[in-house]
C-alpha positions as CSV (number, residue, x, y, z in Angstrom):
1,M,-43.1,16.9,-17.4
2,G,-42.4,15.0,-20.6
3,E,-41.2,11.5,-20.6
4,Q,-37.6,10.9,-19.1
5,V,-34.9,9.8,-21.4
6,E,-33.0,6.8,-20.0
7,I,-29.4,7.4,-19.2
8,F,-28.2,4.9,-16.7
9,R,-28.3,1.1,-17.4
10,D,-26.5,-1.6,-15.4
11,H,-23.1,-1.3,-17.4
12,E,-22.5,2.5,-16.7
13,V,-18.9,3.0,-15.4
14,V,-17.4,5.4,-13.5
15,V,-13.6,6.4,-14.2
16,K,-11.7,8.8,-12.0
17,A,-8.0,9.8,-11.5
18,N,-6.2,7.8,-8.6
19,D,-5.8,11.5,-7.2
20,L,-9.4,12.0,-7.2
21,I,-10.0,8.7,-5.5
22,R,-7.9,9.6,-2.8
23,A,-9.0,13.1,-2.4
24,R,-10.6,14.6,0.8
25,A,-14.2,15.4,0.4
26,N,-16.4,16.1,3.3
27,W,-19.7,15.1,1.7
28,T,-22.7,13.4,2.5
29,A,-23.7,9.7,0.8
30,L,-26.2,11.9,-1.4
31,E,-23.6,14.2,-2.6
32,H,-20.9,11.4,-3.3
33,R,-23.8,9.6,-5.5
34,I,-24.8,12.7,-7.5
35,F,-21.1,13.4,-8.1
36,A,-20.6,9.8,-9.2
37,M,-23.6,9.9,-11.6
38,M,-22.1,13.0,-13.1
39,V,-18.8,11.1,-13.9
40,A,-20.7,8.1,-15.3
41,Q,-22.1,10.4,-17.9
42,I,-18.5,11.5,-19.2
43,E,-17.9,10.3,-22.8
44,K,-14.4,9.0,-23.5
45,S,-14.2,11.5,-26.3
46,Q,-15.0,14.6,-24.2
47,T,-12.3,17.2,-24.1
48,E,-14.4,20.0,-22.1
49,F,-17.2,19.5,-19.5
50,Q,-20.9,20.3,-20.5
51,P,-24.1,20.8,-18.2
52,Q,-25.5,17.5,-17.3
53,K,-29.0,16.3,-16.0
54,I,-29.3,13.9,-13.1
55,Y,-32.8,12.5,-13.0
56,V,-34.2,12.2,-9.8
57,K,-35.9,9.2,-10.9
58,D,-32.6,7.3,-11.6
59,L,-31.3,8.6,-8.4
60,K,-34.2,6.7,-6.7
61,E,-33.9,3.8,-8.9
62,L,-30.2,3.1,-8.3
63,T,-30.3,3.7,-4.6
64,A,-33.7,2.0,-4.1
65,T,-34.7,5.1,-1.8
66,K,-38.1,5.9,-1.0
67,S,-37.3,9.2,0.6
68,E,-40.5,11.5,0.6
69,N,-38.4,14.6,1.1
70,M,-36.0,14.3,-1.9
71,Y,-37.1,18.0,-2.8
72,G,-35.6,19.4,0.4
73,R,-32.6,17.1,0.2
74,L,-31.5,18.3,-3.3
75,L,-31.9,22.0,-2.4
76,E,-29.4,21.3,0.2
77,V,-27.1,19.6,-2.4
78,C,-27.5,22.3,-4.7
79,D,-26.5,24.7,-1.8
80,R,-23.6,22.7,-0.4
81,L,-22.0,21.1,-3.4
82,P,-20.8,24.5,-5.5
83,M,-19.7,25.8,-2.1
84,S,-17.7,22.8,-1.3
85,V,-13.9,22.4,-1.6
86,I,-12.0,18.8,-2.0
87,G,-8.3,18.4,-1.2
88,I,-6.1,16.8,-3.8
89,R,-2.6,15.3,-2.9
90,D,-0.2,14.8,-6.2
91,T,3.1,15.2,-7.4
92,V,4.4,17.7,-10.0
93,K,8.0,16.9,-11.6
94,G,8.7,14.6,-8.5
95,K,7.5,17.5,-6.0
96,R,4.5,17.0,-3.6
97,R,1.7,19.0,-4.1
98,C,-1.5,19.9,-2.2
99,R,-4.4,21.8,-4.1
100,S,-8.0,22.6,-3.1
101,V,-10.5,22.7,-5.7
102,S,-14.2,23.6,-6.0
103,P,-15.5,20.7,-8.1
104,I,-19.0,21.9,-9.2
105,S,-19.2,25.2,-10.7
106,K,-23.3,25.0,-11.2
107,C,-25.9,23.2,-9.5
108,E,-29.7,23.7,-9.8
109,Y,-33.0,22.3,-9.1
110,V,-36.3,23.3,-9.6
111,E,-39.1,21.4,-8.3
112,G,-41.1,19.6,-10.9
113,Q,-38.7,19.3,-13.2
114,G,-37.6,16.1,-12.1
115,Y,-33.8,16.4,-12.5
116,I,-30.8,18.6,-11.3
117,L,-28.6,20.6,-13.8
118,A,-25.0,20.5,-12.8
119,K,-21.3,21.0,-14.5
120,F,-18.1,20.4,-13.2
121,N,-15.6,22.8,-12.6
122,D,-12.9,23.1,-15.2
123,D,-10.2,22.5,-12.7
124,L,-11.1,18.9,-12.5
125,Q,-10.2,18.0,-16.3
126,D,-7.0,16.5,-15.5
127,L,-8.7,14.2,-13.2
128,L,-11.7,13.2,-15.3
129,L,-11.2,13.7,-19.0
130,Q,-8.9,12.0,-21.2
131,L,-7.2,9.7,-18.9
132,T,-4.7,7.7,-19.9
133,G,-3.2,6.0,-17.0
134,N,-3.4,5.9,-13.0
135,F,-7.0,5.8,-12.9
136,T,-9.8,3.8,-11.6
137,M,-12.8,2.3,-13.1
138,Y,-16.0,0.7,-11.4
139,R,-19.3,0.1,-12.0
140,L,-21.8,2.8,-10.9
141,K,-24.3,0.5,-9.8
142,Q,-22.2,-1.3,-7.4
143,Y,-21.1,1.9,-5.9
144,M,-24.7,3.5,-5.8
145,Q,-26.2,0.6,-3.8
146,L,-23.9,1.2,-0.8
147,E,-25.6,3.1,2.1
148,S,-22.8,4.3,4.0
149,M,-20.4,7.2,3.0
150,Y,-17.4,5.3,4.6
151,S,-18.3,2.2,2.6
152,M,-18.4,4.4,-0.4
153,R,-15.0,5.9,0.0
154,I,-13.4,2.5,1.1
155,Y,-14.9,0.9,-2.0
156,E,-13.2,3.3,-4.2
157,L,-9.8,2.8,-2.7
158,A,-10.2,-0.9,-2.7
159,M,-11.1,-0.9,-6.3
160,M,-8.1,1.4,-7.1
161,R,-5.8,-1.6,-6.0
162,A,-7.9,-4.5,-6.8
163,D,-5.6,-5.3,-9.8
164,I,-2.8,-6.1,-7.1
165,S,-5.1,-7.4,-4.1
166,H,-3.2,-5.3,-1.6
167,Y,-3.4,-1.5,-0.4
168,R,-1.7,-0.1,2.6
169,I,-2.6,3.4,4.1
170,E,-1.6,5.4,6.9
171,T,-4.3,5.5,9.3
172,D,-3.9,9.3,9.7
173,E,-4.5,9.6,5.9
174,L,-7.4,7.2,5.8
175,R,-9.3,9.4,8.4
176,A,-8.9,12.4,6.2
177,I,-10.1,10.8,3.4
178,L,-13.0,9.5,5.3
179,S,-13.6,13.0,6.8
180,C,-13.0,11.4,10.5
181,E,-10.1,13.6,11.8
182,D,-12.2,15.1,14.4
183,K,-14.6,11.8,15.1
184,Y,-14.0,8.9,16.8
185,A,-11.0,9.8,19.0
186,R,-10.8,6.2,20.3
187,F,-9.2,3.9,17.5
188,A,-11.4,1.0,18.6
189,D,-14.5,3.2,17.7
190,F,-13.1,4.7,14.4
191,K,-12.4,0.8,13.2
192,R,-15.9,-0.1,14.3
193,R,-18.0,2.6,12.7
194,T,-16.1,2.8,9.6
195,L,-13.8,-0.4,8.7
196,K,-16.1,-3.2,10.2
197,M,-19.2,-1.4,8.7
198,A,-17.7,-0.8,5.4
199,R,-16.3,-4.4,5.3
200,S,-19.7,-6.0,6.0
201,E,-21.6,-3.7,3.4
202,I,-19.2,-3.9,0.7
203,N,-18.4,-7.7,1.1
204,E,-22.2,-8.3,1.1
205,K,-23.2,-5.9,-1.8
206,T,-20.4,-5.5,-4.4
207,D,-18.1,-7.2,-6.5
208,I,-15.0,-7.4,-4.5
209,S,-14.6,-8.1,-0.8
210,F,-11.6,-7.1,1.5
211,E,-10.2,-8.0,5.1
212,Y,-7.8,-5.8,6.6
213,K,-5.1,-5.9,9.4
214,I,-4.1,-3.0,11.6
215,E,-0.2,-2.2,11.8
216,R,1.0,-0.7,15.0
217,K,4.0,1.0,16.5
218,G,4.2,-0.3,20.1
219,R,0.4,0.3,20.9
220,T,-0.3,3.2,18.3
221,P,-2.1,2.3,14.9
222,T,0.2,3.6,12.2
223,H,-1.3,1.8,9.0
224,V,-4.5,0.1,7.7
225,H,-3.3,-2.9,5.3
226,F,-6.2,-3.9,3.0
227,H,-6.3,-7.6,1.3
228,I,-8.8,-7.3,-1.6
229,T,-10.5,-10.1,-3.5
230,D,-12.0,-9.2,-6.7
231,E,-15.0,-11.5,-7.0
232,A,-15.7,-10.5,-10.5
233,E,-12.5,-11.5,-11.7
234,E,-12.8,-14.8,-10.2
235,E,-15.9,-15.8,-11.3
236,H,-16.4,-13.7,-14.7
237,P,-12.6,-13.1,-15.8
238,K,-13.7,-11.9,-19.3
239,M,-16.3,-9.3,-17.8
240,R,-13.5,-7.6,-15.6
241,K,-11.1,-7.7,-18.3
242,T,-13.6,-5.9,-20.5
243,L,-14.1,-3.1,-17.9
244,R,-10.5,-2.4,-17.9
245,K,-10.1,-2.1,-21.8
246,S,-10.6,1.3,-21.9
247,D,-7.1,2.1,-20.7
248,A,-5.5,0.2,-23.5
249,A,-8.2,1.7,-25.9
250,S,-7.2,5.2,-25.0
251,E,-3.8,4.5,-26.1
252,G,-4.9,3.0,-29.5
253,S,-5.4,-0.7,-30.3
254,G,-2.7,-2.9,-31.5
255,S,0.4,-1.0,-30.1
256,T,3.5,-3.1,-30.0
257,S,5.5,-1.1,-28.1
258,S,7.2,-2.5,-25.2
259,P,6.5,-1.6,-21.2
260,R,9.0,0.3,-19.6
261,S,10.5,-1.4,-16.5
262,G,8.0,-1.7,-13.9
263,Q,4.9,-1.9,-15.9
264,T,2.8,-5.2,-16.6
265,T,0.9,-6.2,-19.6
266,S,-2.1,-8.1,-20.3
267,G,-0.9,-9.8,-23.2
268,A,1.8,-9.7,-26.2
269,G,1.4,-6.3,-27.9
270,S,-0.7,-4.8,-25.3
271,V,-0.5,-1.5,-23.5
272,P,0.9,-1.5,-19.9
273,N,-2.1,-2.1,-17.5
274,I,-0.3,-1.9,-14.0
275,D,2.3,0.6,-13.4
276,V,4.1,-1.0,-10.4
277,R,6.8,1.6,-10.1
278,K,4.0,4.3,-9.7
279,L,2.1,2.2,-6.8
280,V,5.5,1.5,-5.3
281,V,6.6,5.4,-5.2
282,D,2.8,6.2,-3.9
283,E,3.3,3.9,-1.1
284,L,6.9,4.9,0.4
285,S,6.6,7.6,2.9
286,P,8.2,11.2,2.2
287,D,11.1,10.1,4.8
288,D,11.7,6.9,2.7
289,L,11.7,9.0,-0.6
290,E,14.3,11.2,1.1
291,N,16.6,8.5,1.4
292,V,16.5,6.4,-1.8
293,T,17.3,7.6,-5.3
294,S,15.3,7.2,-8.7
295,K,17.9,4.8,-9.9
296,Q,17.6,3.0,-6.6
297,V,13.5,2.7,-7.1
298,D,14.0,1.5,-10.8
299,E,16.6,-1.3,-9.8
300,A,14.5,-2.5,-7.3
301,V,11.3,-2.7,-9.1
302,A,13.2,-4.1,-12.2
303,K,14.6,-6.9,-10.0
304,A,11.2,-7.4,-8.3
305,M,9.3,-7.6,-11.6
306,S,12.0,-10.2,-12.8
307,Y,11.6,-12.3,-9.7
308,A,7.6,-12.2,-9.7
309,R,7.8,-13.2,-13.8
310,E,10.2,-16.1,-13.1
311,N,8.4,-17.5,-9.9
312,G,4.7,-18.3,-9.9
313,N,1.7,-17.2,-12.0
314,R,2.0,-15.4,-14.6
315,A,-1.2,-13.6,-14.7
316,V,-0.8,-9.6,-14.7
317,G,-2.4,-9.1,-11.3
318,A,-0.4,-11.7,-9.5
319,I,3.2,-10.3,-11.0
320,A,2.2,-7.1,-10.0
321,S,1.4,-7.8,-6.7
322,V,4.4,-10.0,-5.9
323,A,6.8,-7.1,-7.5
324,Y,5.1,-4.4,-5.6
325,R,5.4,-5.9,-2.0
326,R,9.0,-7.2,-3.0
327,A,10.3,-3.8,-4.4
328,L,8.7,-1.9,-1.3
329,Q,10.4,-4.5,1.2
330,S,13.7,-3.9,-0.6
331,L,13.5,-0.2,-0.8
332,R,12.5,0.3,2.9
333,A,15.4,-1.6,3.7
334,E,17.6,0.7,1.9
335,A,15.9,3.8,3.4
336,S,16.5,2.6,6.7
337,A,20.1,1.4,6.3
Protein backbone atom coordinates (compact mmCIF):
# COMPACT_ATOMS: atom_id res chain seq x y z
CA MET A 1 0.00 0.00 0.00
CA GLY A 2 1.34 3.47 -0.94
CA GLU A 3 2.01 6.34 1.44
CA GLN A 4 -1.17 7.74 2.96
CA VAL A 5 -2.12 11.32 2.15
CA GLU A 6 -2.62 13.47 5.27
CA ILE A 7 -6.25 14.55 5.46
CA PHE A 8 -7.06 15.41 9.06
CA ARG A 9 -5.27 18.04 11.12
CA ASP A 10 -6.01 19.76 14.41
CA HIS A 11 -8.12 22.52 12.86
CA GLU A 12 -10.57 20.39 10.86
CA VAL A 13 -14.15 21.57 11.41
CA VAL A 14 -17.51 19.79 11.24
CA VAL A 15 -20.39 21.93 9.94
CA LYS A 16 -23.96 20.60 10.10
CA ALA A 17 -27.41 22.14 9.78
CA ASN A 18 -29.08 22.31 13.18
CA ASP A 19 -31.86 20.02 11.95
CA LEU A 20 -29.18 17.37 11.42
CA ILE A 21 -27.70 18.02 14.86
CA ARG A 22 -31.12 17.20 16.34
CA ALA A 23 -31.75 14.22 14.07
CA ARG A 24 -32.59 10.75 15.43
CA ALA A 25 -29.76 8.40 14.47
CA ASN A 26 -29.46 5.00 16.15
CA TRP A 27 -25.73 4.59 15.47
CA THR A 28 -22.76 3.27 17.37
CA ALA A 29 -20.00 5.62 18.51
CA LEU A 30 -17.82 4.37 15.65
CA GLU A 31 -20.53 5.14 13.08
CA HIS A 32 -20.96 8.65 14.48
CA ARG A 33 -17.20 9.19 14.22
CA ILE A 34 -17.01 8.04 10.61
CA PHE A 35 -19.95 10.27 9.68
CA ALA A 36 -18.26 13.27 11.35
CA MET A 37 -14.98 12.55 9.53
CA MET A 38 -16.88 12.55 6.24
CA VAL A 39 -18.55 15.88 7.07
CA ALA A 40 -15.19 17.42 7.97
CA GLN A 41 -13.93 16.70 4.45
CA ILE A 42 -16.68 18.77 2.77
CA GLU A 43 -15.37 21.93 1.12
CA LYS A 44 -17.35 25.17 1.45
CA SER A 45 -17.47 25.52 -2.32
CA GLN A 46 -18.98 22.05 -2.89
CA THR A 47 -22.37 21.90 -4.60
CA GLU A 48 -22.66 18.10 -4.79
CA PHE A 49 -21.34 15.08 -2.92
CA GLN A 50 -18.33 13.09 -4.06
CA PRO A 51 -16.99 9.69 -2.86
CA GLN A 52 -14.73 10.18 0.16
CA LYS A 53 -11.93 8.16 1.70
CA ILE A 54 -11.78 7.69 5.47
CA TYR A 55 -8.36 6.28 6.35
CA VAL A 56 -8.18 3.74 9.14
CA LYS A 57 -4.94 5.34 10.33
CA ASP A 58 -6.70 8.69 10.81
CA LEU A 59 -9.56 7.00 12.61
CA LYS A 60 -7.19 5.28 15.04
CA GLU A 61 -5.12 8.41 15.66
CA LEU A 62 -8.08 10.72 16.25
CA THR A 63 -9.70 8.30 18.69
CA ALA A 64 -6.48 6.88 20.21
CA THR A 65 -7.92 3.41 19.71
CA LYS A 66 -5.81 0.27 19.77
CA SER A 67 -8.53 -2.09 18.54
CA GLU A 68 -7.05 -5.19 16.90
CA ASN A 69 -10.34 -6.12 15.25
CA MET A 70 -10.81 -2.92 13.26
CA TYR A 71 -11.45 -4.88 10.04
CA GLY A 72 -14.39 -6.71 11.60
CA ARG A 73 -15.80 -3.51 13.09
CA LEU A 74 -15.52 -1.63 9.80
CA LEU A 75 -17.27 -4.47 7.96
CA GLU A 76 -20.19 -4.01 10.36
CA VAL A 77 -20.17 -0.26 9.72
CA CYS A 78 -20.26 -0.78 5.95
CA ASP A 79 -23.19 -3.16 6.38
CA ARG A 80 -25.13 -0.89 8.72
CA LEU A 81 -24.65 2.70 7.56
CA PRO A 82 -26.16 2.43 4.05
CA MET A 83 -29.12 0.54 5.56
CA SER A 84 -29.67 2.99 8.42
CA VAL A 85 -32.30 5.71 8.46
CA ILE A 86 -32.17 8.98 10.38
CA GLY A 87 -35.25 10.91 11.45
CA ILE A 88 -35.28 14.66 10.82
CA ARG A 89 -37.78 17.14 12.24
CA ASP A 90 -37.97 20.54 10.53
CA THR A 91 -40.44 23.12 9.28
CA VAL A 92 -41.50 23.97 5.73
CA LYS A 93 -43.40 27.23 5.20
CA GLY A 94 -44.38 27.24 8.86
CA LYS A 95 -45.57 23.62 8.85
CA ARG A 96 -43.82 20.98 10.94
CA ARG A 97 -42.35 18.12 8.91
CA CYS A 98 -40.94 14.71 9.77
CA ARG A 99 -38.79 12.94 7.19
CA SER A 100 -36.67 9.81 7.16
CA VAL A 101 -33.43 9.75 5.17
CA SER A 102 -30.80 7.12 4.43
CA PRO A 103 -27.65 9.23 4.96
CA ILE A 104 -25.07 7.10 3.13
CA SER A 105 -25.58 5.83 -0.41
CA LYS A 106 -22.31 3.90 -0.63
CA CYS A 107 -19.89 2.45 1.91
CA GLU A 108 -17.19 -0.14 1.24
CA TYR A 109 -14.01 -1.36 2.89
CA VAL A 110 -11.48 -3.79 1.46
CA GLU A 111 -9.05 -5.37 3.90
CA GLY A 112 -5.53 -4.11 3.29
CA GLN A 113 -6.52 -0.93 1.42
CA GLY A 114 -6.43 1.10 4.62
CA TYR A 115 -9.54 3.19 4.00
CA ILE A 116 -13.32 3.23 3.77
CA LEU A 117 -14.83 4.58 0.55
CA ALA A 118 -18.17 6.24 1.22
CA LYS A 119 -20.57 8.77 -0.27
CA PHE A 120 -23.38 10.84 1.23
CA ASN A 121 -26.91 10.42 -0.04
CA ASP A 122 -27.98 13.44 -2.11
CA ASP A 123 -30.99 13.86 0.20
CA LEU A 124 -28.58 15.41 2.74
CA GLN A 125 -27.47 18.26 0.47
CA ASP A 126 -29.67 20.86 2.18
CA LEU A 127 -28.23 19.80 5.56
CA LEU A 128 -24.52 19.76 4.67
CA LEU A 129 -23.79 21.85 1.55
CA GLN A 130 -23.78 25.61 1.01
CA LEU A 131 -25.15 26.34 4.49
CA THR A 132 -25.82 30.03 5.16
CA GLY A 133 -27.59 29.96 8.52
CA ASN A 134 -28.95 27.81 11.35
CA PHE A 135 -25.94 25.52 11.45
CA THR A 136 -23.46 24.38 14.07
CA MET A 137 -19.66 24.24 13.82
CA TYR A 138 -17.22 22.39 16.04
CA ARG A 139 -13.69 21.04 15.86
CA LEU A 140 -13.50 17.43 14.73
CA LYS A 141 -10.71 16.61 17.20
CA GLN A 142 -12.86 17.66 20.18
CA TYR A 143 -15.68 15.37 19.08
CA MET A 144 -13.54 12.38 18.15
CA GLN A 145 -11.93 12.04 21.57
CA LEU A 146 -15.29 11.45 23.25
CA GLU A 147 -15.85 7.77 24.00
CA SER A 148 -19.57 7.68 24.75
CA MET A 149 -22.15 8.03 22.00
CA TYR A 150 -24.28 9.95 24.50
CA SER A 151 -21.42 12.40 25.08
CA MET A 152 -21.07 12.90 21.31
CA ARG A 153 -24.74 13.76 20.80
CA ILE A 154 -24.98 16.01 23.86
CA TYR A 155 -21.76 17.78 22.84
CA GLU A 156 -23.33 18.62 19.47
CA LEU A 157 -26.53 19.88 21.13
CA ALA A 158 -24.50 22.01 23.53
CA MET A 159 -22.36 23.45 20.72
CA MET A 160 -25.57 24.33 18.86
CA ARG A 161 -26.48 26.74 21.68
CA ALA A 162 -23.02 27.63 23.05
CA ASP A 163 -23.43 31.19 21.71
CA ILE A 164 -26.36 31.89 24.03
CA SER A 165 -25.23 29.58 26.88
CA HIS A 166 -28.64 27.94 27.32
CA TYR A 167 -30.51 25.02 25.80
CA ARG A 168 -33.86 23.68 26.98
CA ILE A 169 -35.20 20.42 25.58
CA GLU A 170 -38.10 18.13 26.40
CA THR A 171 -37.00 14.91 28.08
CA ASP A 172 -38.86 12.79 25.51
CA GLU A 173 -37.10 14.54 22.64
CA LEU A 174 -33.72 14.12 24.33
CA ARG A 175 -34.41 10.41 24.80
CA ALA A 176 -35.23 10.14 21.08
CA ILE A 177 -32.06 11.96 20.01
CA LEU A 178 -30.00 9.68 22.25
CA SER A 179 -31.85 6.57 21.01
CA CYS A 180 -33.05 5.84 24.54
CA GLU A 181 -36.80 5.62 24.03
CA ASP A 182 -36.76 1.98 25.16
CA LYS A 183 -33.83 2.18 27.58
CA TYR A 184 -33.54 3.26 31.21
CA ALA A 185 -37.24 3.31 32.11
CA ARG A 186 -36.40 4.88 35.47
CA PHE A 187 -35.45 8.52 34.91
CA ALA A 188 -32.78 8.25 37.59
CA ASP A 189 -31.07 5.57 35.48
CA PHE A 190 -31.40 7.65 32.31
CA LYS A 191 -29.89 10.66 34.06
CA ARG A 192 -27.00 8.63 35.48
CA ARG A 193 -26.15 6.78 32.25
CA THR A 194 -26.49 9.72 29.86
CA LEU A 195 -26.49 13.21 31.40
CA LYS A 196 -24.09 12.64 34.29
CA MET A 197 -21.68 10.58 32.22
CA ALA A 198 -21.73 13.07 29.32
CA ARG A 199 -21.21 16.01 31.65
CA SER A 200 -18.16 14.38 33.19
CA GLU A 201 -16.58 13.46 29.85
CA ILE A 202 -17.41 16.69 27.99
CA ASN A 203 -16.28 18.92 30.85
CA GLU A 204 -13.00 17.04 31.09
CA LYS A 205 -12.09 16.61 27.42
CA THR A 206 -13.59 19.40 25.32
CA ASP A 207 -13.63 23.17 24.81
CA ILE A 208 -17.03 23.57 26.52
CA SER A 209 -18.55 22.56 29.82
CA PHE A 210 -22.13 22.36 30.99
CA GLU A 211 -24.38 21.93 33.98
CA TYR A 212 -28.03 20.98 33.81
CA LYS A 213 -31.29 21.29 35.71
CA ILE A 214 -34.26 18.92 35.49
CA GLU A 215 -37.64 20.65 35.20
CA ARG A 216 -40.65 18.74 36.50
CA LYS A 217 -44.42 18.92 36.40
CA GLY A 218 -45.30 17.51 39.75
CA ARG A 219 -42.92 14.56 40.06
CA THR A 220 -42.64 13.93 36.31
CA PRO A 221 -39.50 15.17 34.53
CA THR A 222 -40.52 17.27 31.53
CA HIS A 223 -37.46 19.22 30.38
CA VAL A 224 -33.68 19.37 30.72
CA HIS A 225 -32.23 22.87 30.89
CA PHE A 226 -28.54 23.04 29.99
CA HIS A 227 -26.30 25.92 31.04
CA ILE A 228 -23.27 25.92 28.72
CA THR A 229 -19.89 27.56 29.23
CA ASP A 230 -17.73 28.04 26.15
CA GLU A 231 -14.21 27.61 27.53
CA ALA A 232 -12.58 28.53 24.19
CA GLU A 233 -14.57 31.78 24.07
CA GLU A 234 -13.39 32.74 27.54
CA GLU A 235 -9.75 31.72 27.14
CA HIS A 236 -9.20 32.42 23.44
CA PRO A 237 -12.04 34.61 22.10
CA LYS A 238 -10.22 35.32 18.83
CA MET A 239 -9.87 31.60 18.11
CA ARG A 240 -13.61 30.97 18.62
CA LYS A 241 -14.49 34.01 16.52
CA THR A 242 -12.32 32.65 13.72
CA LEU A 243 -14.14 29.31 13.92
CA ARG A 244 -17.44 31.09 13.35
CA LYS A 245 -16.34 33.33 10.48
CA SER A 246 -17.55 31.00 7.77
CA ASP A 247 -21.13 32.11 8.45
CA ALA A 248 -20.27 35.66 7.42
CA ALA A 249 -17.98 34.51 4.64
CA SER A 250 -20.73 32.43 3.09
CA GLU A 251 -22.84 35.59 2.70
CA GLY A 252 -19.98 37.70 1.33
CA SER A 253 -17.54 39.85 3.27
CA GLY A 254 -18.08 43.55 3.84
CA SER A 255 -21.85 43.41 3.79
CA THR A 256 -23.49 46.55 5.09
CA SER A 257 -27.04 45.28 5.25
CA SER A 258 -28.88 45.77 8.51
CA PRO A 259 -29.92 42.72 10.53
CA ARG A 260 -33.60 41.94 10.59
CA SER A 261 -35.45 42.07 13.88
CA GLY A 262 -34.40 39.28 16.18
CA GLN A 263 -30.83 38.92 14.91
CA THR A 264 -27.59 39.95 16.56
CA THR A 265 -24.42 41.00 14.79
CA SER A 266 -20.75 40.65 15.63
CA GLY A 267 -19.97 44.26 14.76
CA ALA A 268 -20.78 47.20 12.54
CA GLY A 269 -21.55 46.11 9.00
CA SER A 270 -21.24 42.41 9.78
CA VAL A 271 -23.64 39.66 8.85
CA PRO A 272 -26.12 38.51 11.56
CA ASN A 273 -24.65 35.74 13.68
CA ILE A 274 -27.50 34.62 15.93
CA ASP A 275 -31.12 34.43 14.84
CA VAL A 276 -32.90 34.88 18.17
CA ARG A 277 -36.35 34.67 16.57
CA LYS A 278 -35.52 31.24 15.12
CA LEU A 279 -34.21 30.07 18.51
CA VAL A 280 -37.38 31.25 20.24
CA VAL A 281 -39.73 29.64 17.71
CA ASP A 282 -37.78 26.37 17.89
CA GLU A 283 -38.14 26.37 21.66
CA LEU A 284 -41.89 27.04 21.80
CA SER A 285 -44.08 23.97 22.10
CA PRO A 286 -46.71 23.10 19.43
CA ASP A 287 -49.43 24.23 21.86
CA ASP A 288 -47.66 27.56 22.42
CA LEU A 289 -47.35 28.12 18.67
CA GLU A 290 -51.08 27.49 18.21
CA ASN A 291 -51.87 30.30 20.67
CA VAL A 292 -49.56 33.08 19.47
CA THR A 293 -49.39 34.86 16.13
CA SER A 294 -46.35 35.59 14.01
CA LYS A 295 -46.83 39.28 14.80
CA GLN A 296 -46.77 38.55 18.54
CA VAL A 297 -43.51 36.61 18.11
CA ASP A 298 -41.93 39.47 16.17
CA GLU A 299 -43.02 42.04 18.75
CA ALA A 300 -41.85 39.95 21.72
CA VAL A 301 -38.44 39.32 20.16
CA ALA A 302 -38.03 42.98 19.14
CA LYS A 303 -38.86 44.18 22.67
CA ALA A 304 -36.55 41.59 24.20
CA MET A 305 -33.70 42.55 21.86
CA SER A 306 -34.17 46.23 22.68
CA TYR A 307 -34.13 45.49 26.41
CA ALA A 308 -31.01 43.29 26.11
CA ARG A 309 -29.09 45.93 24.14
CA GLU A 310 -29.96 48.70 26.59
CA ASN A 311 -29.25 46.71 29.76
CA GLY A 312 -25.89 45.08 30.37
CA ASN A 313 -23.24 43.40 28.26
CA ARG A 314 -23.00 44.38 24.58
CA ALA A 315 -21.39 41.10 23.56
CA VAL A 316 -23.34 39.25 20.88
CA GLY A 317 -23.78 36.07 22.94
CA ALA A 318 -24.91 37.97 26.03
CA ILE A 319 -27.48 40.03 24.10
CA ALA A 320 -28.86 36.92 22.41
CA SER A 321 -29.05 34.98 25.68
CA VAL A 322 -30.99 37.72 27.50
CA ALA A 323 -33.31 38.36 24.56
CA TYR A 324 -33.96 34.64 24.02
CA ARG A 325 -35.01 34.02 27.62
CA ARG A 326 -37.02 37.25 27.91
CA ALA A 327 -38.93 36.67 24.65
CA LEU A 328 -39.69 33.05 25.60
CA GLN A 329 -41.03 34.11 28.98
CA SER A 330 -43.25 36.75 27.38
CA LEU A 331 -44.64 34.46 24.65
CA ARG A 332 -45.32 31.57 27.02
CA ALA A 333 -47.27 33.95 29.24
CA GLU A 334 -49.29 35.16 26.23
CA ALA A 335 -49.90 31.59 25.04
CA SER A 336 -51.29 30.52 28.41
CA ALA A 337 -53.40 33.65 28.95
